[in-house]
N, C-alpha and C positions, 0 to 999 in steps of 0.2 A: 504494500500500500504506500502511496505517495501523499504526503500531507504538506499543506502550506499553513504556516502559523504566523499571524500578525501579532505584534507584541511579544515576540519570542524571547526577548530579553527581560521581560517583566517577572514579577513574583510567580504568577501562575504559569506563564510561558516557559520559564526555565524548567519547572517541574514537569510540564507536559512534554516538552521536547525530550527530556531524559527518559520518561516513561515510554514514549513512542519508539525511541531509539532502542530501548531494551526489548521491545516487542518486535523489532525487526523492520520497522517502518523506515522509509526514506523521507527525510525532512528538509524543507526549505523554510527559513524564517525571514521575517522582515521587521524592521524597526528603525527608530531615529538614530540609534547608535548601536554598535556591537555590544552584546552582553559582556559584562565585566568578568564573568566567570567562564565565558566561552560557551559554545554549543557542543553537543555530542560529536564525536569523531565522525567525519563524513557528511555532516549536515552543512548545507549552504545557507548563507545569510545575505540579504539584500538591505543595504543601508539607504534609507530614504524616508520621505514623508508621504503617507498614504493620501494626503490631501493634494499632492502635486499631480496635475493631469498627466496621465501616461505612465506613472510609476507602477501601479498595479497592473494596468493593461500590458505593460512590457513584460512583467513577470509571467503573467498567464499566457502570453503569446509565445514565450520561449520554452515553457515547461508544462508538463502534463501532471495534473493532480487528481486524486480520487476524493480528497477531503480538504475542506478549508475550515480552520479554527480561527475565528475573529476575536482576538483578545485585546487588541490595541485600544487604548483610550486613556483618558485622564481620570484621576480620582476626585473625591469630594473637596479636596483642598484647592482646586483650580477655580478660577472665576467663572461666572455663569456664561460669559461670552466664549471663553475658551472651551468650556464643557460642551456647549452646543456646536461649536465649530469642529472640534475634534471628534467627540463621541457621536454626534448625529451626522454631520457631514462626512466624517470618516467612514461610518457604516454605509452611508449612501454611495460613496465612491467604491467601496468594496463590493456592494451588491450590483452596482452598475457594471463593474468589471466582470463579475460572474455572469450577469445577464448577457453581456456581449459574446460570451463563449457559446451560448445556445447548447448547453450540455446539461439536460435535466437530471442525468445520473450523478452529477457532481453533488456531493453532500456538503452542506454548510452549517456550522454551528456558531451562533452568536452568543457571547458570554454577557449576560445581564446581571442584575443585582436585586437583592431583597429590598433595596431602596425604592424600587418600583412600587412596592406595596405600601410603603410609607405608614400612614396612620390607620391601616386596615384594622378593624375590630375582630376579624376572624381569628379563631384559635382552635386548631392550627390554621395557618395560612396555606391555602392550596392554590394551584395554578388557575382555578376559577375565581379566586378572590379578586375583587376590583382593584385596579391600579389607583392608588391615592398618594402619589409622591408628594413629599413636603419639602424637598430640597431641589436645587437646580440639578444636582447630580442625578437624583432619582428621576427627574423629568427627562434628562438627556438619555438615560438608559431605557426609559419607557418609550421614547420616540424611536430609538434604535430597534427595540423589540417589535414595535408596531410596523416598522418598515420591513422587517424580516417576514412577519405574518402576511403583509400585503403582497410581498414578492411571491410568496408561495401561492397565494390565491390568484394572482394575476397570471403567473407563468407556469405554475406547477413545479417550480424549482424546489429541490429537496432542502428546505431550510428548517432547522430546529432552533429553538431558543432555550438556553440554560439560564436559570436565575439562581445565582449563588448567594447564600446568606453570608454571614461575617466570617471571612477566611483567616485562619491562623496556621501556624506551622513554621518550619525552618525557612529562613529567608524573608520573614515577615517585615513589611515596610514600617518604618518608624512613624508614619503618618497616622496609623490607627492607634486606638487606646492600648491594646496588647503590645503593639510594636513600640510605643513610647515607653511603656513600663519595662519591657525587655531591655531596651537601650539603656535606660537609667540604671537598672540592676547590673548589667554587664560592665558599664563604666565605673560604677561604685566598687565592684569587686576588683577591677583592675587597679584602682587607686587605693584599695584597702580602706575605703572610707565608709562612713555610716550616714549618708545624707537622707534628705526627705525625698520620697518619690512623689512627684507632682502629677495629679490627675484632674480630670473633670468630675462632674457629678456622677456618682457610681450607683445610682438607684435604678437605672434602666435595666431591663432584661432583654437579652439578645440570644439568637441561635448561632452558635459558633461551629464551624466545620473545618477540618484539616484540609490544607491545600492538596495533599496527596489523595484524599477522598474526592475532592473536586475533580482532580485529573482523571481518576478512574470513572467518575460520573460522566465527564465529557466524552470519554472514549466509549462508554456504554451507550450514550445518546447517539453518537455518530454511527455506531455499529448496529444498534437495534431500535433506536428511537423512530417514531413515526414522523414522516414529513409534515411540516406545518405546525407541529405541537410544541408546547412549552413544558419544561420540566424543572422543578425545584431541586437544588442541591443544598441540603441542609442536614442537621443532626436530628431534628425533631424534638429538641430539648431547649428550654429557655433558661439561660444562666444569668444571674444578676452580675453586672459589671463588678460590683464590690467583691463577689465571690471569686471572680477570675483574678482580680488584682491580689487578693489574699493568697491565692494559690501560687502565684508567681513570687510574691514576697517570701513565702515559706521556702521556696527553692533557692533563695539567695544565700551566698556564702558569707555575707556580712550582715550586720544588724541594720535594718531599715525602718523608717516610719513613713506613713502615707498621709498626704495632705491634698484635699480637693480644692483647687484654686479657681478653676473656671466653672462656668455655670452648667454646662451640659455635655454629656458624653457624645450625643449624636448631633449636636448643633441646634436641634429643635426638639420639641417635646413629643417623642414617640416612646412611651414608657415601656412597651412590651411588644416583642415579636417572637413568634415561634412558627417554624415552617413544617410542612408535611412533605415527605419524599415518597409517599405511597404510590403515586402515579408512576414514577420511574421504577420503583421496586417491582410493581406488578408487570410493567412492560419488559424490563430487562433483567430483573433480579438484583439490581444494584442496591446497596445500603452502605452507610458510612461504617468504617471499621476502626478508626483511630480515636481513642478516648481523648477528651480535652486535656487532661493532665499530661498525657504523652505529647500532645501537640505543643503545649506550652513549654514543657521540658526540652523538647527538640529545638524549639525556636530560641530558647535561652542558650542552649549549648552551641548552636550555630553562631549566635552573635558573640559569645565568649571566644569562640575559635577565630572569628573574623577579626576581632579587636586585638587579640594576642598575636595573631599572624602579622597584623599591620605593624605592631610595635617591633616585632622581630625584624621585619623588613626595613624599618626605619633605622634600627640599630646597625643593620648590615649596610647602610648607606644609600638605600633607595629613598626617593623623595616623592611626596604626594602633594597634589594641589590643595 
């Protein structure tokens, strides 16, 4: 199987390309810059901007793919203008490039987010729950999702939409709450200090899922999912942010205290979210396998390794920007 992965250098993208490579897939990735840790041996990478006219068309014209995973996009920290420009227009460019191929057998998976559900009162949230995004990020992912559904209806193209809940695990970005706490703990351990871990309001409940479970879910969707359908990728459990932070602090090798300085964990008031993965389980047999405690421990160990490796390389005379 030949796969094209946009956002191949991102958090999910690097785990996905590694899993595909291990399964014997041929991989071509694309992104704004080469992944810092590299791609699997034999994988190709195209550096460029998916918003540039001709970039994606050129890739599709020169190579044959069986599957496209569209992971590229900005997270919630970006401005509304950039979110709409990259997440919405970028998805439109990707779908236009696929449409130009006139290859209905090509399978496309768009990676969305639980932010699309926003303030939904459903518990658990299913794929039939109404979209009620309360952030610009959620709106941008909802628009992308709807474009994928529209393309399937208009052309019959095999497009599926994945909606991932809060992703954790090794390589976690420091822009998320778990990522910020992991970063602060790893830095405190390196300095052998006992600082305060700064967080936002920790009262919200969220559904956390390991990035490696997300990857197996994406592969199950593209392998056995029905064209035109949406599938949740989640754990089916609601965990309070305070409990998550306490778990991480217990893993610390130095003494720490926690202080909530900012108002909100999610930026807006969405006090509770829990997803259901029953639709995907019934269709493909997929279910999450990795416990949250293991996800957090692996994320912390990975960041410890990265920071200590950087120090060793600095001592050896290497320089960093």
